[in-house]
C-alpha angles and dihedrals in degrees: 000000000000138000130194117269089238089062091051091049091051091052092049094047091048087061097035105036111206088217088071092061123104115260090245094050128105110216135156133044114356097176135351141086114263089211094059121101122251125204101161136030127195122202123206139158096232134028095229129155090256091054091049087051087056092048090054094043093051095041094234115169095207135038116199115195135177096215119061121243089215117031095163127048117278130195097205146000105222115179092236089065116086095234095035088055090058091054091050092049092050093047092048089051092050092245130135130212123221126182128206106178126144089002087061089046090057098038112132095225134015092014132132097271095042089052092048092050091048096050089051089053098244117166126214092008116184132177118282091209110026119214130200127342097312110088089206093060124085148080123308128353136241123201144137133273116230089242134011117258135177120269089249090052092047091052088051091048091052092049090050098050098039124069113282113258136171091253097048113182124316126190133210117204138042105333089214095053112122115238130188108141105069132191120197138184123182113227123000102356105152089116088069094064092103091049090050090051091049089051090055092243116172091208140012117213116197142120142263095030114174130223101246099045090048092047091049092048091056091057094064134047112275145091125332113240134236118190120199133172114288091232093049094051092055101037095083088070093065100072090040094052092043093052093046092052092048091052095042090055093045093244092299092133133043115239131198140172119232116256092208117106105221098185101125096216113093107182145001132210133190128349133128120289 
């Protein structure tokens, strides 16, 4: 069975409304003909060369990624440019590229942050920073673990349920501190620390935390911090989005999640346990 790419795009945008994206973001169709037929869709966090290899090897007609290929304006896509080459390869293979980025972060259901909260087992999760008229839409989530655990145990739990990466999960705060109310933000969510504190979270889990903000946060009352790989924090969205698209299209297209790990870090050495 096949459906037109335009139909697939409409289903994706119904779930991940472009109006929820940041003004600086670049979401939507990057390349592809809405009139072409689609049989198979591949989901990935990043549009890397290895992922495009997988698109071509599997014969997928559409690649859906969370991160944009082009986040700043470009004036051309020559094939001798690394990113332009990916566009040429996709077009030659008859495959389109669609991006759902900050609109997927803020999606009310089945978005990046809802998926992250779910995989960590948080109950009654609600947005940390609501957006728009829907109280379910917004950045981050805050919810409750079924049972309290220490910060060290929670970091281990996060490392166990998220994709394995070289960085694993690292915690800032008293390792023995009990945590139950948990705030999360997929990707770079350090800006939500104040919102997590206002929500009485015991811990904020996010990515890309920097030395000075973390050091400053430990000097005042507030949540402990857990830092995980950017890729790992957003990966749980992929199987959720793939399953939702399959159901929304009545099983008319095949869906798959990329097997390529696109976390850029390859190894880690040393450090305390």
